[in-house]
N, C-alpha and C positions, 0 to 999 in steps of 0.2 A: 361149773359152780352149783348151776341149778339144777342138776342130775343128782349131785351129792345132798342138795339141800332136800330135794324131794324123797331120795332114799330115805335120809334122817328123819323126815316126818312120819313115816311108816316103821321104821325098825326101832324098836325099843329094848335095847340089850339090858340084861340084869347087871352085867359087871362094865359099866359105862369105860372106865380106864383101859380095862384088858380089851374092848372093842376098840378104842382110839388106838392103842399099841398096834393091833393086828391089821387093822386097816391101812397103817402106815406101812406096812410091810410091801404094799403094792406100788408105793411112791416110785421106786426106781425102775419101774417095768419098762419105760422108754430106753433107759439106758441099755438094758439086757436086750431089748430089741435092736436096738443100734449095733450092738457088740455081735449078736448072732445073725439076723435077719433084716438087713436095712432097706427094705421095701416100703414105700409109702403106704399102703393099706394097713400094714400090722403095725408101723409105726402111730399112723392116726388112731386105731384102736386102742393101741397100750397107752398113749396119751389121754384119750377119752377116760380108760379105767384108772389111770393115775390121778386125773385132776377129779375124778368123783371120789376117790379114796382120800384124798387130801382134804376136801370139802367136809368128809364124814369124819375125818380127825378133828377138824377144828370144831365142829358141832358137837361132837362126844367131849371134847376138851371143854370146851365153854359149859356144856351141862354139868360135867363133874365138878368144875369149878364153883358154880352157883349153887350146887348139892351140897358142898361142903363148907363153904363160907358161912361163918355164924353172924346172926344179925345181933346188933349190939343196942 
């Protein structure tokens, strides 16, 4: 989670929700690794990438939500 948050601090996409959806495509990566090559190093790397992408998606979603909600 820390890695995804650190990446989100540096990366400022212009289309936040598109970036949110695109990084979510990496989320099932550990399942693909388990289906094809179930070796521990590959699984650990895929889980690291998947966790970072999930945290990026959460950060981008919350950013988009705060940008679009009107203050009353």
